[in-house]
C-alpha positions as CSV (number, residue, x, y, z in Angstrom):
1,M,51.8,-31.0,183.0
2,T,49.5,-32.9,180.6
3,V,48.7,-30.8,177.7
4,S,45.6,-31.6,176.3
5,P,45.6,-32.9,172.6
6,A,44.9,-30.4,169.6
7,E,46.0,-27.5,172.0
8,E,48.1,-24.8,170.7
9,H,50.9,-23.7,173.1
10,D,52.8,-20.2,173.0
11,D,55.9,-22.1,173.8
12,G,55.8,-24.3,170.8
13,T,55.2,-27.7,172.9
14,D,53.8,-30.9,171.4
15,D,50.2,-30.9,172.0
16,D,50.6,-34.8,173.7
17,L,53.5,-33.8,175.9
18,V,53.3,-35.0,179.4
19,I,55.9,-34.3,182.3
20,R,56.1,-37.0,185.0
21,P,58.1,-38.1,187.9
22,A,60.7,-40.7,186.0
23,E,60.3,-44.3,186.7
24,Q,62.6,-47.4,187.0
25,A,60.9,-48.4,183.6
26,D,62.5,-45.0,181.7
27,L,65.9,-45.2,182.6
28,L,67.3,-47.3,179.4
29,A,65.7,-44.4,177.4
30,V,67.1,-41.6,179.7
31,V,70.7,-43.1,179.7
32,R,70.4,-43.5,175.6
33,I,69.4,-39.6,175.4
34,E,72.2,-38.7,178.1
35,N,74.7,-40.7,176.0
36,E,73.2,-38.6,172.9
37,S,73.6,-35.5,174.4
38,F,77.1,-35.3,176.4
39,S,80.6,-35.9,176.0
40,Q,80.8,-37.1,179.2
41,P,77.9,-39.1,180.2
42,W,75.8,-39.6,183.4
43,P,76.2,-43.3,184.1
44,Y,72.9,-45.6,184.7
45,D,73.7,-45.6,188.3
46,A,73.8,-42.1,188.7
47,F,70.2,-41.8,187.4
48,D,69.1,-44.9,189.4
49,R,70.0,-43.1,192.3
50,F,67.7,-40.3,191.9
51,L,64.7,-42.4,191.2
52,G,61.7,-41.3,193.6
53,E,63.0,-37.8,194.1
54,P,60.6,-35.4,193.1
55,G,63.0,-33.4,190.7
56,F,63.5,-36.6,188.4
57,L,61.0,-35.9,185.9
58,V,60.7,-37.0,182.3
59,A,58.8,-35.7,179.2
60,V,57.0,-38.1,177.6
61,V,56.0,-37.4,173.8
62,D,53.8,-40.3,171.6
63,A,54.5,-43.1,174.4
64,Q,58.2,-42.2,173.9
65,I,60.5,-40.3,176.7
66,A,61.1,-37.2,174.8
67,G,63.6,-35.9,177.7
68,Y,64.4,-35.3,181.2
69,I,65.5,-33.3,184.3
70,V,67.2,-34.2,187.4
71,S,67.1,-31.8,190.0
72,D,67.2,-31.3,194.1
73,V,67.1,-29.2,197.0
74,T,69.7,-28.7,199.5
75,T,70.5,-26.6,202.4
76,S,73.3,-24.1,201.9
77,F,74.1,-21.7,204.7
78,G,70.7,-22.0,206.1
79,R,69.1,-21.7,202.2
80,Q,67.5,-23.7,200.5
81,L,69.0,-24.3,197.2
82,G,67.8,-25.9,194.1
83,H,69.8,-27.5,192.0
84,V,69.3,-28.7,188.1
85,K,71.9,-31.3,187.9
86,D,71.3,-32.5,184.7
87,I,68.9,-31.9,181.9
88,A,68.0,-33.3,177.9
89,V,66.2,-33.7,175.3
90,H,66.4,-36.5,172.6
91,P,67.7,-34.7,169.3
92,D,64.6,-35.7,167.2
93,R,62.5,-33.7,169.7
94,R,64.9,-30.7,170.1
95,D,63.5,-26.8,169.5
96,M,59.9,-28.2,169.9
97,G,59.5,-26.6,173.8
98,V,60.6,-29.9,175.4
99,G,63.3,-28.6,177.4
100,S,61.3,-25.5,178.2
101,A,58.4,-27.8,179.9
102,L,60.8,-29.9,181.5
103,L,62.7,-26.6,183.4
104,S,59.2,-25.1,184.1
105,R,57.6,-27.7,185.7
106,S,61.1,-28.3,187.5
107,I,61.1,-24.8,188.9
108,A,57.9,-25.5,190.0
109,V,59.0,-28.4,192.0
110,L,61.9,-27.0,193.3
111,A,59.9,-24.1,194.5
112,A,57.1,-26.3,196.0
113,H,60.2,-28.1,198.1
114,G,61.5,-24.9,199.4
115,A,63.9,-23.5,197.2
116,D,64.5,-20.0,197.4
117,S,67.5,-19.8,194.6
118,I,68.1,-22.5,191.9
119,K,71.6,-22.7,190.4
120,L,72.9,-24.8,187.6
121,E,76.1,-25.4,185.6
122,V,76.3,-24.7,181.5
123,R,79.1,-25.1,179.2
124,R,80.5,-22.0,178.2
125,S,79.9,-23.1,174.8
126,N,76.5,-24.4,175.0
127,E,74.8,-21.3,173.4
128,G,71.3,-22.7,173.1
129,A,71.7,-24.0,176.8
130,K,72.5,-20.6,177.9
131,R,69.6,-18.9,175.6
132,L,66.9,-21.0,177.1
133,Y,67.9,-20.7,181.1
134,R,68.4,-16.8,180.3
135,Q,64.4,-16.8,179.1
136,F,63.7,-18.5,182.6
137,G,65.2,-15.5,184.9
138,F,68.6,-17.6,185.1
139,E,71.6,-15.0,185.4
140,P,75.6,-16.0,185.1
141,I,77.1,-15.2,188.1
142,R,80.6,-16.6,187.7
143,H,82.9,-19.2,185.5
144,V,84.3,-21.9,186.8
145,P,87.6,-22.8,184.6
146,G,88.5,-26.1,183.3
147,Y,85.3,-27.4,185.1
148,Y,84.6,-30.2,182.5
149,N,87.0,-33.1,181.8
150,N,87.8,-31.7,178.2
151,G,89.1,-28.6,180.2
152,E,86.1,-26.3,179.2
153,D,84.6,-23.8,181.5
154,A,81.3,-23.9,183.0
155,I,79.2,-21.2,183.5
156,I,77.3,-20.8,186.8
157,M,73.8,-19.5,186.4
158,V,71.3,-18.4,189.2
159,R,67.6,-17.8,189.5
160,Q,66.0,-16.2,192.4
161,L,62.6,-17.3,193.4
162,E,60.3,-15.4,195.3
């Protein structure tokens, strides 16, 4: 998804937003965003292991990494299940459509790789993320007590693909 300069978008994305596969040179910026976004951040090598995977995408705005998403497709009980594992946007770029652009592209990538549904986990307290996921058709299916290290519950959300 390359957005042309001076183009206005209904979703509020920046006019110079580019979504592309993550590269080795992006990892330090990705880890910085991860550390600023989560109390239990992924380590550098967790991201390094996903390099080259089609579901590891970065959002670039003004030649800076503005956010990222890590997702993949696995086979489970004969079905292809997409899984959004991690998504974050730099604090200075939040509420500008970057997360929506990343999630939209990720859904397309997962569908292109055969996923018939996509799941994700979200903190019970993360109202902004839950609102975003609902906008993209994700529905809560269950909660997992004590999923996170601090004891917070997770909500498992799923979107069926056609």
